C-alpha positions in Angstrom: 74.6 -156.9 4.0 76.3 -156.9 0.8 73.2 -157.2 -1.1 71.7 -154.4 1.2 75.0 -152.1 0.0 74.2 -152.7 -3.5 70.5 -152.1 -3.1 71.2 -148.2 -1.4 73.5 -147.3 -4.2 71.2 -147.9 -7.0 68.9 -145.8 -5.2 71.0 -143.1 -4.3 72.4 -143.3 -7.8 68.6 -143.3 -9.4 67.3 -140.3 -7.2 70.7 -138.3 -8.6 70.0 -139.5 -11.8 66.4 -138.5 -11.4 66.7 -134.7 -10.2 69.8 -133.9 -12.7 67.4 -135.2 -15.6 64.7 -132.9 -14.2 66.3 -129.5 -13.5 68.3 -130.1 -16.9 65.5 -130.4 -19.0 65.2 -127.1 -21.2 61.7 -127.9 -21.8 60.9 -126.9 -18.3 62.0 -123.1 -18.2 59.7 -120.7 -17.1 58.3 -118.7 -19.5 57.8 -114.6 -18.0 55.8 -112.5 -20.4 57.2 -109.6 -21.6 54.2 -107.5 -20.7 52.4 -108.1 -17.5 48.3 -107.8 -17.8 46.9 -104.7 -15.8 44.0 -106.5 -14.8 45.3 -108.5 -12.3 43.4 -105.6 -9.6 40.4 -107.5 -10.4 41.5 -110.6 -9.6 42.4 -110.0 -6.0 40.7 -111.9 -2.8 41.3 -110.1 0.0 39.6 -111.3 3.3 40.3 -111.1 7.1 43.7 -113.1 7.3 44.9 -111.6 4.0 48.3 -109.3 4.3 48.6 -106.7 2.2 52.5 -106.5 1.1 53.2 -102.8 -0.9 55.7 -100.0 -0.3 52.5 -97.6 -1.1 51.4 -96.0 2.0 47.0 -96.2 1.0 45.2 -93.1 1.5 41.5 -94.1 1.3 39.1 -96.2 -0.5 38.1 -95.9 -4.1 34.2 -96.4 -5.4 34.2 -96.7 -9.2 32.0 -98.6 -11.2 30.6 -100.9 -8.3 33.7 -101.9 -7.3 36.0 -100.6 -4.2 39.8 -100.4 -4.7 42.5 -99.5 -1.8 43.7 -96.5 -3.3 47.5 -95.9 -2.4 49.0 -92.1 -1.3 50.4 -91.4 -4.9 47.1 -92.1 -6.2 47.4 -95.5 -8.0 44.4 -98.3 -7.0 46.7 -101.1 -5.1 44.0 -103.6 -4.7 40.3 -104.9 -4.6 38.5 -104.6 -1.4 36.2 -107.0 -0.1 36.7 -106.9 3.5 34.2 -104.7 5.4 36.8 -103.8 8.2 38.8 -101.9 5.6 36.0 -99.3 5.5 36.7 -97.9 9.0 40.4 -97.5 8.5 40.3 -95.6 5.3 38.2 -92.7 4.0 36.0 -93.7 1.1 36.7 -91.3 -2.4 33.7 -90.8 -4.3 32.9 -88.9 -7.6 36.7 -90.0 -8.6 37.8 -89.8 -12.3 39.8 -92.7 -13.0 42.9 -93.2 -16.0 43.2 -96.9 -15.8 44.8 -97.9 -12.6 45.3 -94.5 -11.1 43.3 -91.1 -10.3 43.0 -88.4 -13.1 45.7 -86.0 -12.8 43.2 -83.6 -10.8 42.5 -86.2 -8.8 45.7 -86.6 -8.0 46.8 -83.2 -7.1 43.5 -83.6 -4.8 44.8 -86.1 -3.0 48.5 -84.9 -2.5 46.8 -81.7 -0.8 44.5 -83.6 1.5 47.4 -86.2 2.6 47.6 -84.3 5.9 43.7 -84.0 6.3 43.2 -88.0 5.6 46.2 -88.8 7.6 44.1 -87.2 11.2 41.5 -89.8 11.1 38.7 -87.2 11.4 37.3 -87.6 7.4 35.0 -90.2 6.1 33.9 -89.4 3.2 35.5 -87.0 0.4 33.8 -86.1 -2.7 36.0 -85.3 -6.0 33.7 -83.5 -7.7 31.5 -81.9 -5.8 33.9 -80.6 -3.1 32.4 -82.2 0.1 34.0 -83.5 2.8 32.0 -86.0 5.8 33.4 -86.2 8.9 33.2 -89.0 11.2 30.4 -87.8 13.4 28.2 -87.5 10.1 29.0 -83.5 9.2 29.0 -82.5 5.8 31.2 -79.9 4.8 31.1 -78.1 1.4 33.5 -75.5 0.0 34.8 -73.4 -2.9 38.6 -74.8 -2.7 39.8 -77.8 -1.6 42.4 -75.3 0.4 40.1 -74.1 2.3 39.2 -77.3 4.0 43.1 -77.3 4.6 44.0 -74.5 5.3 40.8 -74.5 8.0 40.8 -78.3 9.1 42.8 -77.7 12.8 39.9 -75.0 13.4 37.5 -77.7 12.8 39.1 -80.3 14.2 38.5 -77.7 17.6 34.8 -77.3 16.5 33.5 -80.8 16.0 32.3 -81.1 19.6 30.1 -78.4 18.7 29.3 -79.0 15.3 25.5 -81.2 14.6 25.9 -84.4 13.5 23.9 -85.2 10.3 24.1 -81.6 9.6 25.4 -79.5 6.7 27.5 -76.9 6.8 29.6 -74.5 4.6 33.1 -73.6 4.6 34.3 -70.0 3.7 37.6 -69.1 3.1 38.1 -67.6 6.2 36.8 -70.1 8.3 33.7 -69.6 8.9 31.2 -72.2 8.8 27.5 -71.2 8.1 25.2 -73.7 9.0 22.9 -75.2 5.7 20.9 -78.0 6.9 20.4 -79.8 9.9 18.1 -81.9 12.1 
Protein backbone atom coordinates (compact mmCIF):
# COMPACT_ATOMS: atom_id res chain seq x y z
CA UNK A 1 0.00 0.00 0.00
CA UNK A 2 2.90 2.26 0.81
CA UNK A 3 4.45 1.70 -2.63
CA UNK A 4 1.14 2.64 -4.25
CA UNK A 5 1.15 5.97 -2.38
CA UNK A 6 4.72 6.64 -3.47
CA UNK A 7 3.89 5.92 -7.12
CA UNK A 8 0.81 8.16 -6.90
CA UNK A 9 2.84 11.02 -5.38
CA UNK A 10 5.48 10.67 -8.11
CA UNK A 11 2.76 10.81 -10.81
CA UNK A 12 1.22 13.93 -9.24
CA UNK A 13 4.65 15.59 -9.04
CA UNK A 14 5.43 14.75 -12.68
CA UNK A 15 1.99 15.98 -13.76
CA UNK A 16 2.49 19.30 -11.95
CA UNK A 17 6.01 19.79 -13.31
CA UNK A 18 4.90 19.00 -16.84
CA UNK A 19 2.13 21.60 -16.83
CA UNK A 20 4.23 24.20 -15.05
CA UNK A 21 6.96 23.75 -17.63
CA UNK A 22 4.50 23.87 -20.53
CA UNK A 23 2.71 27.03 -19.45
CA UNK A 24 5.80 28.88 -18.26
CA UNK A 25 7.83 28.46 -21.45
CA UNK A 26 8.27 31.94 -23.00
CA UNK A 27 9.13 30.42 -26.38
CA UNK A 28 5.55 29.30 -26.87
CA UNK A 29 3.97 32.74 -26.54
CA UNK A 30 1.45 33.62 -29.24
CA UNK A 31 2.68 36.30 -31.63
CA UNK A 32 -0.12 38.64 -32.76
CA UNK A 33 0.66 40.63 -35.91
CA UNK A 34 0.36 44.41 -35.64
CA UNK A 35 -1.43 44.69 -38.97
CA UNK A 36 -4.11 42.15 -39.83
CA UNK A 37 -4.36 41.14 -43.48
CA UNK A 38 -7.41 42.51 -45.28
CA UNK A 39 -7.62 39.70 -47.80
CA UNK A 40 -9.32 37.42 -45.28
CA UNK A 41 -12.66 37.99 -46.97
CA UNK A 42 -11.64 35.72 -49.87
CA UNK A 43 -11.00 32.81 -47.51
CA UNK A 44 -14.38 32.54 -45.79
CA UNK A 45 -16.10 29.20 -46.21
CA UNK A 46 -19.82 29.56 -45.63
CA UNK A 47 -21.93 26.43 -45.70
CA UNK A 48 -25.48 25.65 -44.69
CA UNK A 49 -24.26 24.98 -41.17
CA UNK A 50 -22.26 28.24 -40.91
CA UNK A 51 -23.26 30.95 -38.50
CA UNK A 52 -22.28 34.50 -39.35
CA UNK A 53 -21.29 36.39 -36.23
CA UNK A 54 -21.05 40.08 -36.98
CA UNK A 55 -22.64 43.10 -35.38
CA UNK A 56 -23.37 44.62 -38.78
CA UNK A 57 -26.70 44.04 -40.43
CA UNK A 58 -26.58 42.54 -43.92
CA UNK A 59 -28.21 44.69 -46.59
CA UNK A 60 -27.58 42.62 -49.70
CA UNK A 61 -25.20 40.62 -51.87
CA UNK A 62 -22.59 42.40 -53.99
CA UNK A 63 -21.36 40.84 -57.23
CA UNK A 64 -17.84 41.94 -58.13
CA UNK A 65 -15.18 40.35 -60.35
CA UNK A 66 -16.91 36.97 -60.48
CA UNK A 67 -17.43 36.69 -56.71
CA UNK A 68 -20.39 37.28 -54.43
CA UNK A 69 -20.01 39.04 -51.07
CA UNK A 70 -22.40 39.86 -48.24
CA UNK A 71 -22.61 43.64 -47.87
CA UNK A 72 -23.53 45.26 -44.56
CA UNK A 73 -25.85 48.24 -44.28
CA UNK A 74 -22.84 50.55 -43.79
CA UNK A 75 -21.31 49.45 -47.11
CA UNK A 76 -18.62 47.07 -45.83
CA UNK A 77 -18.20 43.62 -47.33
CA UNK A 78 -18.73 41.09 -44.54
CA UNK A 79 -17.88 37.73 -46.12
CA UNK A 80 -17.89 35.67 -49.29
CA UNK A 81 -21.13 33.99 -50.33
CA UNK A 82 -21.03 30.34 -51.28
CA UNK A 83 -24.53 29.26 -50.27
CA UNK A 84 -27.29 29.71 -52.82
CA UNK A 85 -29.85 29.98 -50.03
CA UNK A 86 -28.66 33.50 -49.17
CA UNK A 87 -29.82 34.75 -52.58
CA UNK A 88 -33.41 34.20 -51.46
CA UNK A 89 -32.90 36.35 -48.38
CA UNK A 90 -31.09 39.43 -49.68
CA UNK A 91 -31.23 41.60 -52.82
CA UNK A 92 -28.41 41.39 -55.34
CA UNK A 93 -26.31 44.54 -55.95
CA UNK A 94 -24.91 44.88 -59.47
CA UNK A 95 -22.83 47.60 -61.17
CA UNK A 96 -21.20 48.42 -57.83
CA UNK A 97 -17.88 50.23 -57.49
CA UNK A 98 -15.70 48.95 -54.65
CA UNK A 99 -12.89 50.68 -52.78
CA UNK A 100 -11.01 47.89 -51.06
CA UNK A 101 -13.48 45.91 -48.97
CA UNK A 102 -16.28 48.45 -49.04
CA UNK A 103 -18.55 50.29 -51.43
CA UNK A 104 -17.43 53.59 -52.91
CA UNK A 105 -18.68 56.78 -51.25
CA UNK A 106 -21.37 57.15 -53.92
CA UNK A 107 -22.43 53.53 -53.40
CA UNK A 108 -22.66 54.08 -49.64
CA UNK A 109 -24.92 57.11 -50.18
CA UNK A 110 -27.21 55.09 -52.45
CA UNK A 111 -27.25 52.19 -49.98
CA UNK A 112 -28.18 54.44 -47.04
CA UNK A 113 -30.93 56.04 -49.13
CA UNK A 114 -32.32 52.63 -50.14
CA UNK A 115 -32.17 51.08 -46.64
CA UNK A 116 -35.94 51.25 -45.86
CA UNK A 117 -36.77 49.92 -49.34
CA UNK A 118 -34.31 47.02 -49.14
CA UNK A 119 -35.81 45.86 -45.83
CA UNK A 120 -39.27 45.52 -47.40
CA UNK A 121 -38.59 42.28 -49.26
CA UNK A 122 -39.96 43.60 -52.58
CA UNK A 123 -36.59 44.35 -54.19
CA UNK A 124 -34.63 41.48 -55.73
CA UNK A 125 -31.87 43.28 -57.70
CA UNK A 126 -30.40 46.80 -57.64
CA UNK A 127 -28.31 48.21 -60.52
CA UNK A 128 -26.29 51.02 -58.95
CA UNK A 129 -24.89 52.64 -62.13
CA UNK A 130 -27.90 52.46 -64.44
CA UNK A 131 -30.46 53.31 -61.70
CA UNK A 132 -32.64 50.26 -62.21
CA UNK A 133 -34.38 47.97 -59.76
CA UNK A 134 -35.94 44.57 -60.34
CA UNK A 135 -38.84 43.79 -58.03
CA UNK A 136 -39.83 40.31 -56.85
CA UNK A 137 -42.31 39.79 -59.69
CA UNK A 138 -39.57 40.35 -62.24
CA UNK A 139 -40.73 43.89 -62.93
CA UNK A 140 -37.88 46.20 -63.95
CA UNK A 141 -38.13 49.83 -62.87
CA UNK A 142 -35.97 52.63 -64.26
CA UNK A 143 -35.87 56.16 -62.86
CA UNK A 144 -33.79 59.33 -62.99
CA UNK A 145 -33.02 59.71 -59.29
CA UNK A 146 -32.88 57.24 -56.42
CA UNK A 147 -35.11 59.58 -54.38
CA UNK A 148 -37.89 59.13 -56.95
CA UNK A 149 -37.88 55.41 -56.25
CA UNK A 150 -37.69 55.77 -52.45
CA UNK A 151 -40.35 58.50 -52.25
CA UNK A 152 -42.81 56.55 -54.42
CA UNK A 153 -42.12 53.12 -52.98
CA UNK A 154 -45.34 52.91 -50.94
CA UNK A 155 -47.33 53.61 -54.11
CA UNK A 156 -45.35 50.89 -55.91
CA UNK A 157 -46.14 48.39 -53.17
CA UNK A 158 -49.84 49.06 -53.61
CA UNK A 159 -49.57 48.70 -57.41
CA UNK A 160 -47.41 45.54 -57.48
CA UNK A 161 -50.39 43.27 -58.21
CA UNK A 162 -51.26 45.30 -61.33
CA UNK A 163 -47.75 45.33 -62.80
CA UNK A 164 -47.06 42.70 -65.44
CA UNK A 165 -44.24 40.24 -64.69
CA UNK A 166 -41.11 40.59 -66.88
CA UNK A 167 -42.18 44.05 -67.99
CA UNK A 168 -40.13 47.23 -67.85
CA UNK A 169 -41.48 50.50 -66.47
CA UNK A 170 -40.17 54.02 -66.04
CA UNK A 171 -41.01 55.74 -62.75
CA UNK A 172 -41.38 59.51 -62.93
CA UNK A 173 -40.65 61.93 -60.11
CA UNK A 174 -44.38 62.37 -59.48
CA UNK A 175 -44.93 58.60 -59.15
CA UNK A 176 -46.39 57.86 -62.58
CA UNK A 177 -45.45 54.48 -64.07
CA UNK A 178 -44.87 54.43 -67.82
CA UNK A 179 -44.68 51.01 -69.44
CA UNK A 180 -41.63 50.76 -71.69
CA UNK A 181 -41.57 47.07 -72.60
CA UNK A 182 -43.61 43.97 -71.84
CA UNK A 183 -44.53 40.48 -73.01
